[in-house]
N, C-alpha and C positions, 0 to 999 in steps of 0.2 A: 242403679236403675238400668236394666239391660234392654228395655223396650220403651220407646217413646213415639207414639203414633206409628208412622211407617218405618221409623228408624230402629235398627237392630245393631247392637255393638259388635256382634260377630258376623254381620253381613260383609262379605269380602268387598262389596262395592263401596262401603262406607269407611273402610280402614284407611287411616292417614299414616304418613311417615314412611312410605315405601321408597321414595326417592332420596338421594343424597343431597346435602346442602353444604356450601362452603361460605365462609364469611366474606370472600372476595366477589361473590355473585352480585348481580344487579337485579335483585328481586326481593320481595318482602320476607321470604324465609331467611335469606342471607342477612337482612337487616336485624331480624329478631335474634339470630345467632350471634351477630357482632355485639349487640347490647348485652346478651347473656354472658359472653366471654368477658366483656368489660366488668360486669358485676362480679365475676369469679376471679378477677385478676389477682386479688390478694388471698384467695382461698387455697388451702391445701387440705388433703385428706379425702373424705367421702362425700359424694354428691348424689342426691336422689332426684330422679326425674319422673314424677308420677304423671300418668296420662301420656305415655311416650308413644302410643300407637305401635307401628312397625319399626320404631327405633331411629328415625331420621336424626333427631337432635342428640340422642345418646351416642350414635356412631360419630357424629361431628365433634362432640366433646371429647370422645376417646382420641380422635385424630388430632385435634388442636391442643388438647391438654392431657397428654399421656401420663402425666404425673398424678392425675386425679383418679380415684376409684369411683366410677360412675355406675349407678344402679338404675335401670329403667323398670317401670312398672305400668301396667294397664289393666283395666277391667276385662278387656276382650282377650279370651284365650287364643283366638285365631291370630290376633295382632301380635301377641307375645310369641306364638309359634313362628310367625314370619320373621319377627325380630331376631330370634335365635338362629334361624336359617341364614339370615344375612350377616349376622355377627356372632359366630359360634363362641367366641371368647368373652363376649359381654354378658354380665349377669343381668338377667331379666326375670321379673316376678309378676305373676298374676295377682293383682291387688285391687282393693277398693280404696280410693283416695280418702274416703271419710273414715276408714278403719285401717290405718297403716300397720302392717305386721312387723314392726320394728320396735326395739327398745327405745325408751326416752333418751335423748341426747346422742343418738347413733350417728348423726350426719353433721357435716360442717356447712353444707349448703343444700337448699332445695330449689330446684328450677322447674317451673311448669309454664308451658306456652299453649294458649288456646285450650284450657282445661276447665277453668272455674265455671264457665257458662254451661257446662254439661252436668254438673253434679247437683243432686237434689238438695243438699244442705251445705252451701258455700262456707258458712261460719264453722261448721264442724271440720271441713277439709282444712281450712286455715289453722284451726286449733290443733289438728293432727300434725300439720307441718311444723308448727311451733313446738309441739311435744317432742318430735324426733330430732329437732335441731339442738345442738349444744348451745349453751349460753354464749352469745356473741356471734352465733351462726348467721348466715346470709340467706335470705329468701329473695328470689328474683322471679318475676312473672310477666307474661304478656296476657292482657285481658281485653277482649272486644268490648267496646262501649256502645251497646246497641240500645241504650236508653239515654244517651247523651243528647241534650237539647241541640237543635239546629242541624243534626246530622240527617242523612237520607233515611236512616232507620227510624229516627224520631218522627220525621215528617210523614213516613209511610206506615206508622204503627197501627193505624186503623184502616188502611187502604184495602179495598176489596179487589182492585185491579192489580195491584203490585204488593201482595201480602208477604213481604220479604221475611218478617219474623216467623210467620207460619211455615214458609218454605224452609227456613234454616232449622226449625224444630223438626220437621218431617224428614229432611234429608241428612242432617248431621247431628241432630239431637241437642240443639241449643234450647235449654229450658229456663235459663236465667238471662236477664237483660239488665246491665249495669250502667251507671254513670260513673265518672271518675270519683265523685264524692262518695258514692256507695263503697268503692274499693278502699279509699283512704279511711273511711270510718270503720269499715270491717277490720282492716289491719290494726287500727288503733284500739278497737275493742279487745282484740286478742292480746295486745300489748307490744306489737312491733313498733320499732322506730323507723320511719321512712327516711331513706338516705338519698334517693334520687327518683325523680319522675320524668318520663319522656312521653311525648305524644306522637302517634303516627296514624296511619290509615285515614288519610284525609279524603278529599272529594273524589279523586281518580280511583283510589282503592275501593271506595264505597260503590262507585259506578261499576267497577269490575265485579264486585261481589253481587250486585243486583243482576247484572247480565248472566253471571255464572248460575245463580239459582233460578233465574227465569228459564235458562236452557235445561237445567236439571228437571224442572217441573214439566216442561214440554216433552222431554225424553220419557218421563214417567207416565205420560198419557194425557196431560192437560190440553184442552182445546186451543187452537190458534190457526191463523190463516196460512202461516208459512209452513211448508213441509219440514219434518224433523231433520232430514239430511241438510237442508238449507240452514236451519237454525244452528246445527253443529258447525257447519262451515263458517258461517258468519261469526259465531262465538270464537272459534279458533283464530280467525283473522283479527278480531278486536283484541284478543288476549295477547297477541304478539306485541301490541303497543302498550296496553293498559297495565300488564303485570310489572313491566320494567319501569314504565313511567310513574307508577304509583310509588315504587321504591325511590326514584329520583325526587319525587314530590316530598316524600317523607324525610329525605336527607336535607332538603333545602328548607323545609318548613316543619319544625318540631313543636309548634305552639299548640295550645289547647283549642283554639278556635277551629271549628269544623272537624276536629279529630274524633275518630271512632275507635281508637286503639290506645291502650295505656301500657307502657313498660314501667314497671315499678321495682325498685330494689329497696329492701328493708332489712333490718337486723333484729335479732332477738336480743333484748337487753341482758346484761350479765345477771340482773335480778328481775326476771320477768314479772314476779308477783308485785313488784313496786311500781309497775307502769299503771298510769291512771286510765281506766276504761273510758272509751268514748272521746278521748282527746288525742289527736294526732300530733306526734312530735316530729317535725320535719327538721332533721339535723344536717341534711346535706343540701344540694342544689335542686331546685324545682323549676322546670321550664314554665314560663308564664302562659 
């Protein structure tokens, strides 16, 4: 789906992944990369990163794990063009995550971060990830939980004054809203065994998100009493604190309570057909 409301996947203003990220940083991107690297600690061989945008996490994985052969893919042709310009030696492919152009069993791991909420058929994407994974392969994902009870997104789901879900649909193409149970059940139906669950994006991160999309909406022309230059200045000042404080918050608190982000690591069983649909098998540790 290349157009959703005002969102266009090839609009240069909406392309993500232009910046570089290090696991040593004190921000949410660094936290997501650290968890992904932990999930890949025992993996060797080929890794697929669907929904890579301009290649931020593909470049980071190349740098941190040069032993892996990492392939990035995205629906946006412009994003892939930018990824190739930034990383000429990295393999990047224009692809639809719901119809992966690879043979079954081609990869040892699949990593996607902030992608599932963009696709029209999440179950089909997860099934495609399972298909291209070898038996025993690793799936690692970060998924926003914008339908998680007690989060800011949940409280504002019907708000006219602060319609954060509509803003995220129009500005970045979020068309799916999940709870953690939605993700666990989806993985189980496909046959994955969940190895590890971690929660993040607690209250500070959600406030950061709300302010971010409020200012995007104002810049796009929404009415308000503050002049747009003042909105931009205030947002930048607030972000100096909230972006890093949100990462600290998530390092100190990884519990489910008030979390709006889920990091999940799962494995494809050696005999996927033997997995029972609809029943999650949590064989590793799960944060309470």
